[in-house]
Steps between C-alpha positions, in 0.01 A plus 500: 500500500460788748180716485684784328333767293678695222361846420634640174435853384727762343329772711650509850193674644270224380729232649522686826127551521409138437782367725388726781139387484583135472722530802214675693289195400756269664687383193872512563693290240503760222786584267480817284646544149502810276652298215343178362840363406619532862190311611580216249858483634373477856257218401798284408618519866166512679183458291189672637167336582307804360587764241322841476633705214425823319408461136684794336871506586806599302684215330246228576132518573323300772369222263855447357637482857238237603559295185879492558441411866263220406736369232800480742333433836158348421156647572503754781177659608510847352302826478549787263417854624454780249362846459502455125147420378636349172718254688206284609395454134845405383589276788465120469217365712745275691579791733247677725515881465409762760449869417714733715341805636156355571377476860490126506851450363668429833225267629508304173882461531469393864223250414718353218792454735295352782330251258838388375637474856189301601561263207862456607386424856250244380760329286749492791226339725428239234876420467536467879198269516640295212839469674334392822295234317820374328688481833207314663486247220877444516485441885218247448706288263662207679823350359478129430819312426500286184769243426605440139811317395658567836460877457275678735270763351263713696152543357246737658160355552197709574 
């Protein structure tokens, strides 16, 4: 999976603002969606590594979007952004919520993304180390011929 971020908000100005600031922070793999259904369609082709969505959108709110994404594509690190004070109270605790319009909103978004990216990087390093260990163990195995009923089998002996 690429390190792709989906930003979903029905307000184009909010999408543009967050996209602009994330790009200034060096984050480039961003896809923007004004419609949650379009985001779900795109996930079928190229699932994201992170989702940041608005809470209140026509047709489907941010929680419904994340629940559908999780049902179809598995758990994806997600963040809900809202300017609605009642949304935090009605949102399941499975999803972190950030309040739009407060000074620390962008830094909290950026910290969330960087923490997820750091986790991905650590997982990738662990996988590489595991693959190296497996390759080393395979190379250390020596084939030993074994004869049984005039059929030769090869058994690897450590």
